Structures are given as C-alpha cells and as structure tokens.
N, C-alpha and C positions, 0 to 999 in steps of 0.2 A: 459254321460247315461240319457236317457230319464226318466221322471217320470213315465211313463206305466212300463218300464223295473226294476225301483226301487222297483214297487209294488210286482214283481215277488221274489224279494229277501226276502220276507217274508214267502216263502213256500219250505223251503229246503227240500231237499229229504231224504229217508233213506240211512243207510250205503250201498253201492253200490260196490260189489267185480269185478270192470270194468276189471281187468286183468283175472280173472277167466273166464269172459264171452268173452273176446277177444279171448282167446285161442280155443274158438268154431269155429272162423271165420277163415279158412286156409288163405284166399286171404290178410288179413291184414299182414301175413309175408311178403308179396311182398317188393322188393325193386327196384322199377323201376329206372333205370339209376344209380343204386346203391345209390339211396336214400330210407329212409323208407318210405311206402306208408302212407300218410295222406288223407284218403279217406273223404271228404267232400262236396260229391254230392248225398247224401242219398234221396233227395226229388225227383232226377230222377230214382234212382234205388238204393235200399239197397243191402248189401250184404247176402249171405246165409251161416247160420251155418252148421257145419260138420252134425249135426243130420238131417237136412232136405236132405243134399246130399246123405246120406246113405239111408234115406228113399226112394228117387227116385231110387237108384241103386237097393234097395231091390225089389222094384216093378217090375223093368225092367228084373231084372234076376231071380224071381221066381213068379210072379204074373201077369205078362201081358198077358191079351187078350181083345178081345173088349166087351163091357158092352151090357146089356139088349137084348142079341142077341141069347144066346145059353145055352143050360143045362149043357155043360160040365164044368168039376172042374175049370178050370182057368178063364173061364168066370164069374163063379158064385164067385169067388173070388174077381176078379177084379170090379164087380158089386159091392159086400157088401163095397168094401174100397173106392170106389168111393162116395158111399151113406154116408159112415160113414164120409168122408171128409165134405160132406154137412152139416151132423149134426153137427161138430166141428164149422163149420163156422156159423150156425145159434146160436149155444151157443155164440160164441165170440162176435157176434153184439146183443146177447138177441131178436132175432127174436120168434115170438109167434109160427109158425110152420117152419119146415124144407122145406116143398113146396114152402114157399115164397123166397127161396134163388136159384136164376137161375145162373150157371156157362157160364161165358162168356170169351172173349179173354182178357178183361181187362176194365178199367173205360170208354174207349172212345166206346166200342162196347156197353156196357151197357147204356150208355145214348143214343146211336143211337137206340137201341132196344125200349127204352120208346119213342123216337121221333117218331119211324114207327109206333109201336104197340099202343100207347097211343094217340100222337100227331095227327097222319094222319087219326085217327078214330073220335076223338072227338074234333079237333080245326080246324075252319073254317073261311071263310072270314070276315074279321073285328075283329077277336078275338085277343086278346093281350097275350104276354107272357113276364113275368117279370124277367130279368136277372140283374145281377149286374157288375159293373166296375170290379170286382175282379176276373172274371170268366177266366178259362183255355179255350183256343180255342176249346176244345172237349165239352165244355157246351155253345159255342156260335155258331159254324159253323152249326150243325145239325138244331138248331131252325131257323137259318138264312134260311136254304134249305126249312124248312117247311113253313116258314113265304111266300117265294117267290112262293112256290107251291100254298099254300092256299089263299093267299091273307091276311094274318094275319099280326100282327105288334108286334115289339120287344120294351119293354119298359125298360130303364136301371136304376137301382139305383146307384148313385153316391157315392163317398168315400170322405172323409175330406184328411187333409194333413198328418195325421197320418197313414192312409191308411185302415181308419175304415168305414164301411157302414153307411150310414145317415138315420136312422130307419124312421124318420119322412117324408123324401121324398119317402122311401119304401112305407108307409102306404098311400101317396097321389096318388101313381101311381094305386091304385086299383079302379076299376069301375065294372059294371055289364058285360063288355067284357073280364075281366080277366079270363084266363082260366087255366094258369099253371105257377109256380114259380120255377126258376132253381138257385140254390145257392150252392157256395163252403162253405164246412165246415170250410177248412182252405186255404187260399190263397197259392198257390204254388210260387207265384213270391214273397210275403212279408211276408207270416207266419202268417199274421192276422187271428185270430180265430174268425169266424162271429157267431153272437147270433142267431144260426139257431133255437133253441128251441122257441124263441119269433118270430122269422118269421114264423115258421110253425103255431104257435098258431094264429096269426093275420090272416094267411092264410086260417087256419081250420075254424076259426069263419064264413068265407065268402063261404066256400064250394069250396075252390081253392087247388088242388092238390100241393104238393112241392116235387120236385126232389133235393136231396142233394148229391154234388159230393163230395164224402169222401175220395177221394183218398190221399189226404195229411193228413187227420184227423186219419184214422183207424191206421196207424203205430205208432201215437204219443199219442192218447187219449182213453180212454176207451170209447166205443160207445154202447149206448143203444137204439135201434131204436123204441121201444116201449116207452122209457122216451121221445125220441125226437117228437114221433107221425108223422114222416115223413111218406110220401106215398110212396117214392122210395130212396135208398141209394145205391150209387155205390162206388166201390173202385178196387184196383188192387193188385194183389199178390206180383208183383217184388218191391214193395215197403214195403212189410211186411215180407221181408227175405224169400220170397218164389219164384218160378219160374217166368220166363217171360210168356206170352201168357196167362195168366189167371186171371180171375177177377171174381166179384160178382155183381150182381144186385139183391137188396132185394126189394121186393115191397109187399104191402098189398095184400093178398090173393084176396080179392073181386075184386080189380082194376085189377090185372093179369087175373082174368077169363073173365073181360070184353075186354080184349085187344086182337087184333089180332096179328098173328104170324110175327116175323121179318122174318124170314127164312124157307122155305118150304123143306122137305126132308125126310128121314130116321127118325124113333123114334119120331117123333111130331105129328104122327098121328095114330088114332084108326083104321080107315078104308080108303081104296083109291079105286074109280072106275074112270072110264074116265068121269062119270057123276057128281059126289061129292066127296069130301074128308071130313071126320070127324076127327077134330083135338084131339091130346091126352089132359090128364089133365096137369095141373101145377105142377111140373115146367118143365116137358118133351115138353109140347107145344112149349118151347121157346128154345130147345136144339136140334136142327137139325143136324143129321148127327153124325158121331163118334166125341164124345168131346175130349177136352184135358185131357184125364184120369189121366196120370202121373202127369201132372202139377196141377189138382185138387187135387190129394192125397198130393203131396208137399207142396200145400198151407195149406191143413189140418194139416201136420206137422209142419208147420212154425207158425200157429196161435197157436198150442200147446205148441211150443217152447216158444213162447211171453208170454203166459197166465202162464206158469210156473214161469218165472220171475216177471209177474204181470204188467198190464198196467199202473196202479198207480204209481209203482215203475220206470217204463220206462218214463212216463210223467215227474217225478219231476226229474230225472237225465237228461233228455234232457232240462228242464226248467234250470237247473243248468249251464248246458254248453253254453245255450243260453245268459244267464245273464252274465256269465264270457265273453264271445266273445263280447257281446254288449258294456260291458265297457272297455274291452281293445281296439276294434276297435274305440270306441269313443273318446279315448285319442290321437289318430293318427291325427296329422294336414294333412288336404287336403283329408280326408276320409268322405263322406257323406253316412250315413245310411238310406237306401230307405225304408220307413215303420217302424213308431214306436208305432204301436197300443198297447194300454195298455194290451190286452190278445194275446199274439203270441205263437204259436209252432215253432219248432227248425229249423227256416229258417233266415237266415240274409243276405240281398241283400244291397250292398254297391256301390259306386262309387268312383274313385279316380280322383282327378282334373286332367284334361291334360293327362290322360290315357285312350285308348280305352279298354272297360272290355276284348276283345279279347287278347289284350296284355298282360292284367293282368294273365289271365287264362293260356297263352302261357308259361309267365314266372314262374309262380307258378307250371306248369307242371313239369319244369326243377329242380324244388326242391322237386320233389315226391308228391306235393300238388294238389289233385284233386278238383276243383270247377266247377260250372257251369256258363258259361256265356252266354249272349245274351238275347232275350226278354222272354225266358222261356214259349213260346207260351201262353203269355199274354200281347199282345201288347197295349191293352186298358190301360193296367196299365202303361206301360212304356209312352204313349200318356199323360197320367194324371200327371206325375212326371216330363215331357219334357225331358226324357234321351232316347236315343236309344237303350240302354240295360243296363244291371247291371252285376256284378259279384255276385254270390250266393253261399255263404257256407252254407249246411244243415247238421245238426247233426242227429246221431242216438245214441242209449244208449251205444253203443261200442266205441264212441269217448272219447278223453280224453282232459283234460285242456292243457296237454304237446302239444297236435297236435293244439290246438288254439293257444298257444303261437308260433308254428312253422309257422302257417298262418300269425301271426302279424308281424314275423321276415320276411316272405315273401314279405308280402306288403312293409314293409319298402325298401327291395331290390329293389322292383319295381320302387317305388318312386326314389330311388338313381340312378336308370339307366336313369328316364326321368327328372332327375332334371338339 
C-alpha cells in the first residue's frame, strides 16, 4: 500500500448499514451466469435504488405532460416537479441561485455547451486554453475543436508518477493569452482528487474562468460550488444513482447571461420574427425544446436519496473500500496499481503482468464480477503511464469488502490461467 493510501486510513467512516442500503438496489440481487453480481463499474454508471425507480414510474403514470407549454393540470404538475428537481440539484451543490442550474443530457453536453456558448464567443486566435493530462476525452475534444476553428492553443498540465497534477507547472502555463481552464475534479481513470480549489483561486486572481468536470466527484464528494468559486461545474445523473440522459451544468449567472445559446428552438426564446429572435432568460435560454423531464425528476429523487444517507458518510465509506482494495491488490504479485495519488476517490486502476486488460475483464465477468477495461476515454493518461489500457474497479457506497475479496480471488484465477 502506498504512503498516500496509508494516509486515508486515519479517516474511518461512521457505522454504515450496507446491507440495509443494498436492499434498496434491486439489480444487486442478480446472478449473471449463476454467480452473485459483483458490480465494480460505478465510475461508468452507478446503479439505481428502488426509490428512484418508483419516482420515475409515479411521474410516468400520474404526472406526465410537456412543461412550460400549457395551463392544464398535468402540464402545471409536470412543470412544478421539473423545477422542484432543479431546486434540489441547486441545494445539492449549494448553488447561489436555481437559475444557475441548466439541465443537459450529461457532462459531455454540459462541457460542449460551455465550449459553444462561452468559448466560441470569447476565445479567439492566439488565445490559450489550459487543460490537464488527467482529462476525460469529453473535456479535451471540444476544446480541440474550438482551437482548430479559432486558431487558439491548448496548454497541458503534466502529472507526476503518482498521477497528481504538478501545480508549479500549471502556474507556469499562465500568461496574458490564457482565457480558460478546464480541469477534472476527480480523474475517472486514476481516481486522483485534484486540488481544484487552489487551481480555481490561482486562475481567479488572474481573471481566468474555470470549468470543472465533476462527473466523478459529485457521486463521491460533497460539492459546494460557492466554496470552490468555480465558474462552471458539470456532472451526470447516471453516476449519481439517477437515470441516463440527464446532467447538470452549473454556471455563475453573470457568465451564463453573457453567453450565446448552444441550441435554438422552442422554450429558449421570448419572441421570434423572421427578422430577429429575442432569447429567453437563464436557464431556459440554454434548454431548447422538450427537456428530459422524467430524467430530471429522477435525478432530483436520486440526490434526495444520497442526501438522506449523507455525502460525508458516503465519502468515508468509499474511502474505506478503496483503502481495503488497495491493500489487498497491493499484496498480489504481478499486479501494478496505476495511480497512487495521496488524495483519491473510489477508483482503482490496475494492470496484470502478461495479461491484457480485456482478458482480465472477460474472465472476471465469468465470475459475475463487473469491472471496466480499456483506456476509459482518457488516452493521454494511458500514454503517460505507458500502458495501452487498464482494468478499473470503481466502488460505490453499496459495495462491500466481501466483493473486494471476490475481486482478489478473481484476479488470482486470471493469473493462474495465464501462468
């Protein structure tokens, strides 16, 4: 176990009734291939509790209509429930105003919204965008597209051998052409928790806005956008025990008001003639067309469920699982843990000597163990560690140490097959 992981052992979590919580998740009762499901792919998508499933069914069976469009009873109910979900999400991340929360299809669309709405308006030829080696492709490719269109330049913050950002190198990248910083709160490939508050403060002192990709942080950490003082914060519902196809872009109201819309259509306008369109106020300005109403309401129910458990309790529980898994895998010969940052969230990437990660995933699947294998849409990270891919076990608060033990046994069996 690395020194960084040892430090986490000094933070034990409170008593946690995991069996009671697991009873809320019907999918965990599955036995694929006759084996108990060991679901360790939560960084890709978490599972959904019965409470959220029931909320989705209740909406579809007794509340469904289009919103902001009519005065009939169902439409008024659906509109109220949709906006109540926005209120819940604003509280969840401690946004100053509900209108600073924009519903999107997920983190990817949220980042693209910032690229189109802010980047295309305020970033020009010769300007620079600072990203990090740890970024998911969704926080790289849109900015490459913008840079190619505008003649801008992307600068990249390197990482050390533990998978931690090199802050001195970050600061050295700044100059008068720096126009935006994009940074992951938590690395999806390594689990590294980046010092985003320090990163934001440095940029803020120089008048540079910061977009935080919170897809991997919002499910595992208590997020306070006012405390962070970030300009934009993006995350997805399906990693938060909610539905797919829904996400959030938080943006400071003053910035959102200056931005151009990403999409045009119904509900994002105040008036339309063939000569001129006047755009709606925020957040409707960025929510063209019929939104994912049921998914937004489901996400509201999901963050309500997580808040009842408590994000601090969830974070502590997941750190216990990460510590235990790191220790157990660290004892296995021929296993290399990729990413040993002092501060990590519940992601454990590893490589087995002489075994391709896809073979690892296939053989573990035969034992009912679901892990992710591949480059995790983070190819620059793989290139940094000189591996084509990794196997990634990612934990949620409903996982158990017994499931970690099953993973260890499964890895040993894979090694025996390839020995």
